[in-house]
N, C-alpha and C positions, 0 to 999 in steps of 0.2 A: 417296416425297417427303411424302406426309403424315404416315407413321409418324416420318420423322426431324424433320418440324415439331413433331409433338405431344411428342417427347421434348426439344426445344430450349425448348419453349415455358415449362416450370419453370423452366429456369436464368435464361430473361431476367427472368422475374417476381421470382426470388430476387435477380439482380443489381440490379434495379430498386429492389427493397425496400431492399438493401443501401445504394445510393447516398442513396435517402430517406433514412435513417437517419443515414447519415454527415452528410447536410446539415443536419438537426435537430442533431445533436451540435454541429456546427461553429456553427449560429447560438446555441443555447443558451451555449457557452462564449464566444461573441462577447458575447453579450448580458450574461451575466453579469460578465465583466468590464469592460465599458461602464458597467454599474450600480455596480459596486464602486469602480471608479477615477473615476466623475465628481466634478467638482469642488463644494464648497458653492456655493450661489447668493451674490450680492455680499451683504456687509453682514454675514456670518457669521462665527464664530471671531474675536471681537473681543477685544481686550486694551484696555481702556479706558485712560484718563491715570489718573493718581494725583491724587485731589480732595481737598480738605478735607472732613472725615468731620463734617458738621453733623447735630445732631438724632439722634445715633447711639443705637440700642437695640436690644438684643438681647431676643427673644421667646420664649418655649417652650413647648410642649405635652410633658406628661411624664405617663406610666402606670406604675403600679408597685402593688405590695402593702404596704400599712401595717404598723406594726408589729404588729397584732392581726391580720394578715392577710386584713383587707378590700381589695378593689380599689378604686383611687383614681386620679383623672384629674384634672390641673390643667391648663388651658388658656388662652393668652393670645395667639395667632397670629390666629385669625378673629375674635375680639373687637377686635382692632386694625384687622383688615382693613375690618370693618363699620363701625367708626367713622370711618376715612379714607373709605370711599365717602359716609357720610352728610354729611358736611360738604364734599364737593366743589361746584363750582359752575361749573367750564368744562370740564373732562374728566375721563375715568375711563378707561383702559385698562388691561385686565387679561388677562394668557396663563395660562390653568390647564391641565394635563395632563388630569388626569380630573375631570369635572364631570357625574355621573351619581349614581343610586341604586342600581346593578348591587350585587347580593348584601348588600342593606343589614339582613339579617335581625335581627343583633345589634350593629348601630349604637349609639354613644353618643350620637350628635347628629345632627339632619337637616341637615347641612352644605349640602347641595345646594339644598334649599330655602330655607335662610336666604339663601345668595348670590342667589338668583333675586330673592328678595324685597326685599333690599337693593338689588340694581340697579334693579328697577322701582320700588321708592319714592325712589330718586335722580333717576331720570327723573321722576317725578311732581312731586317738589319744584322741579326745575330744567329746565322743559319745554326750554330752549335748551343743555343741558348735551350734549356728544357722549361717548357710552358705547360703547367698541367692547371686544367678548369675543374673544379668540383661543383656539383650543381645539382639542385632537386629533381627529381623525376617529373614532378609537375609540369616542367618546362616542356616536356613533350606528352604531356596527359600521359604518363605511365605507358607510352610505346604507342598511344592512339593518334599520334600526328608526328610528321616531319618537321624538323627544325633547319631552315636553310643555314641559320646562322652556326650550329653546331657542325652541320657537314663541313661548312667552309672552313670553320677550326680544324676540324680534322684533317681535312686534305692538307691545309697547310701545314701541318706537323705538330700542333696543340694536340696534348694528350686530354680527352674530354671525358670525365669519369660523372658518372651517374650514381649519386649515392644510394647505396641498397637499405632504403629505409625499412625493409621487411624486418632488417636484424634490431629495429628498436622496441622498446616495449609500446603496448599498443594505449593510445592515448583514448580512443572510443571502443572500449573493451566489447561493448555489447555488439556492435557490430563486426569487429573484427574475429570473434569468434564464428559469426555466420559466414564472414569471408573465407576464412581458412576450411570451412565445411564444402561451401558451394562453388568458389570461384578462381582461389588463389592461383591453383594448377592450371588455370585457362590462359593460352596466349591471347596477345593482342596484335592488333592490325592495324598500321599507320594509313592504309588506304582503304580500310572495310567500314568506314564511318556511315551510320545512317541515322543516329542522333544529333538534334541541333546542338551547338558547342556552347557551354556558358561563358566562354570568355573569347572564343575566336570564330572565324568564318567557317572553316571547313568543318563539316559533321564528325561526330566522334562517335566511339562504339561504346556498346553498354559497360562494357569491363572497364572504360575508363572512369565511368560516373562510380560503379562499384569502387573501384581502387579508391577515388578520392573520398569516398566516406571514411576511410580508416584514418585520414586526419594525420597521418605521419608527416614528418617533414625534418629536412636539413634546412635550418631556419637562419644557418650562420652568414655572415657577411665579412669577410676577411682577405686581406692581401699581404703576402710576404714576396720580397724583391731583395735582391742585392744590391749594393751601391756603394761602388767602390770596393773598399775591402772591410766594409760594413754590411749589416741587414737591418732592413726597413720592415715595420710591421704595420699595418693599417686597421683598424677594426670600427665599423660603422653601423648604422642602422638603415642605411640607403640602400637599394637595390638597383641594378643597371637595366633597369625597364623603362620602356617609353612612358606607361600608364602611371608609373611613381616618380615621374622627372619633376613634378612641382610640389612633391611633398618637402615637408621642413623635416630634415635630419641633422644628425651630427656624428663625427669621426673623430677619431683619437689615432694621429701618428706618433711612433715613437721609433727608436733605433737600437741597437745593442742587444745584450742576452734576452732580453722580454721577447723580440722579434723571432730569435730561435725556439724560445716557449711554445710561441704563437704555431710555429712553423711544425712543431713537435706534435701540435693537437690535430693539426691537418694530417699530420703521417697517419695517425690512428684512424681517421676517417677513410684514407685511401685503404687501409688493411681491413677494415670493417668490409669495403665493397669491393673486396678482391682484385684491388689494382697493383699491377706490378710495377711499383715505383718507390722512391723515395727513401731507399736502402742506403745511398751514398749521400744523402743529403747531410748537412754538418749538425752536430749536435748542439744542444745548449751546454754551457759550461755549469760547473757546478756552483750552487749558490755562495755568496759571500757572506760571512759571518757577521761583519758590521753592518749597521742598518744604514740605508741611504734616504735622503731628503732632497729632493721628490724620490718616491718609490713608484714602481708600476707593478702590475700583478695580473697577469692572464688568469680567468676563469672560464669554465665552459659547464653548461648543463645547469644539475645541481647544486655545484659551488657557488654560482652565482646568487641563487637562494639564500645558501647559508651566509655570504657575505653581506648582502642586503639586509638578512633579518639581524645581522650582527652589528650591522651600522646602526640601523633604526633603534634597536635594544640599548646600544650603549650610550645613546643620546641623552641629554640631562638639561635640567632646567638652564637658561640662559643659551643653549645653543639654537641654532636655526637649520631648518632642513628645507629644500625646495627641490621639485620634481616636476618633470614633464615627462608623459607617457601616453602612448598611443592606445593601450589596454591597460586597465586595471581590473582586476579580479579576484586575485589570490587572497583567500582569507586569511592565512598566517599574515601576510604583507598589512592588507588593512586592519586586521587587529593590533599589530604592533606600531603601525602610525597612529592608532586611537589611544593606545598606553603612551606613547612617546606624547602626543599632546596634552595627557592627563597630568604627565610628569614637568609641563611647564616648557616642553620645546616649541619654538615656532614653526609651524610647518605652512607652507604653501604649496598647492598643486595646480598644476596645468593640465587638464586633460582633452583628450579628443572627444568631440561630442558623439563620435561614432555615428555618423550622419552619412558620409560620404564613401563610396566603396566602387571607385572606376566606372563612373557613370551609372551606378544604382544607389537608390538612397535606403540607409539602414532603420533600424528601429530605437539605436541609442544604447543597447545591450553589448558590452556590460557596464561601459563606464558611467551611464548616469545613475544607475543603480548601486554601484560602489561608491559614485560621489554622493548618493543621498545618505550612507552610511557615515561618511566622512563630515558631511554637511551637519548630520544631528549630533555629533561629537563636537561640535565648533572649530573644526579644521577652515580655514580659508581656502576657497575654491575659484577657479576660472575656468572657462573653456577656450581652444584654441579657435579662431576665428577662419572657418576653412570655407571655402568656395568651390566644391569640387574635388580638391585636394584632400591629404591627409597629414594630420600633426603626428608624424611618424617618428617621434624620438623616443626613447627609453632611457632616461638617465635622471639620476638623482644625487644630490650634493647635500654633504653634511659640513656645515661650518661652527667648529666647537668655540665655545667662551674662551678658552686657554690659546686661540689662534691656530690650531691643527683644523686640517679640512681633508675630507675624502669625497672623492668622485666616483660613481661606477655609472658606465655607458657603455652600448653596444646593442646586440641584436634581441636580446630578451625582453619581451613584453612583461609586465608583471602577472601574469596567470599561471593558473595549474600547467597547462600544456607547456609553457616556455619555460617554467622554473623547477619542476618535479622529475626532471630524467626522464622527460618523454622526446619531446624536440631535439636535436642537436641545436646548439646555442653558444655564441661567443660574446663574453664583455669583457670590459678593462676596470680594473681598481686604481685609481691614484690615491695615493697619501703623501701630505706636504704640509708644511707650514706657510712658506712663502715660494708661490711661483706664479708666472704669467698667465699660465691657464686655469688657476682659479679666478683670477681676475676678469678673464675672457668668459669663463662659465657663467660668474654672478652677472656681468653686465648682459650677456645673451638672454639669461632669464629674465633680469629686470627689465630688457627691452620688451619682453613678451607680456610681462605680468603688467607694466603700468602704460603699455600703448605710446609708447616713447615718442616724442616729435609729433605727435598729432595724428600718428599711423594709426592702423587698427591691427593689431596681432590676437587680440584675445578679449571674451565677453564676460560680463558677471555668470555668476551661477543662476541665476534667476531665467536667463534665456533658454537654459535647456533643460533645467530641472525635472524630473520625473519621479513622481511619488506616487506611480501606480503600485499596489501591492502583486497584482497579477503579472505585471513584466518583472517585478523585484524577484518573486518566486520562480519565473521562468529563468531567471539569469541565474539563481541559488543551482537550480536542477542543471542546468546546462554546465556550470563548472564543476559540480560535483561528479557526473557522468562521463563528461567527455565529449557529449552530443552536440558538438558547438565548433565553430571555427575561429575561435578566440582560445 
């Protein structure tokens, strides 16, 4: 009997191990599905009303090579941001994805320190002003680093709010299911790092790496301030980050009711993150019944996708559609562009070659693969001429044959993560017949497309064409599963 018991013991152990493995597998699948299918918190994925577009302006940052081959950078966005902050008297609400000095060795401008000083100066000049900074927890590597900038801002009376990205649906559910099982409950330590830091000097914890793999983000880039008796909003593709200071970016500034719509969307982020503020901020007025020209509309999260697809799908023969995008990978958008081209819409696309990433060289995924799809369909393409910086814009403009025009610009790349209710995003839609901003946006795009005045802004498609089926397959897998940084 003893011998028989000894023979049966390994079988029982193997059976127990198989049972435990099956339980873990089922838990992982259940948690991954729960994380992927959970809805956004209230107040997200907003399609704002069409408002009169007051005090509307396009701001651009552009890096290029001059006709004599010298690097040049023209910057407007953060100069205007700092001006708006400096004149505020009652309230400043700023939501910025990247606010750090990571990988700052070859920076053009110390934007992080400049933003910190601007907010502290505003607080000192107006002791009763309310200043709220909303940011992504990547900036302190999910609790694995200390941020001297955030500590100084908090000491000066600025309310620093780290977005609770755990409330967002999982964009990488394969990992997030594992994360929920193994690690989400483990705390972090800003002084306990022992692993090399991928973006800064100080070592970080293993938990920072594991948290990063969830790829959840508050990717918004917005500002709302008071200006006299009015309110001003600004939505941009740019970050106040040193390493991003040479990137080419866009911003739209506007005032009036749309700025309060923007403020309302940030109140929702604060509520999601458990911040006790915003209750007494002004509410946007009821929308007018009559239409406005020009009109402006605030869009967040999946509402950006819906407006983008509606714009492309409504285009017709004789219309012109121009776009300049840092990341293009979203299959419904790519297919909509191809259908529009087949209808006779003139399409021109300028894409970042996805070569440069803060001192590291990338492999061109996803833009070179998405561009191959467009190129095969006959769509005209050019690449931004980048030399270490990024072509970081995310905008598209439709000029209709009847004189009407639309422009969508903001933080959202044209990817699954940015458009399908995963990241937090904010973009602005402009609808108009005649307005100087349409002329400015057209001139800005033409300058890049045609390499105006002998300067180098863009390169032909052949310079970065990639027709590798292996990398194309990898792109499609990464886009479908979320196991990617785009």
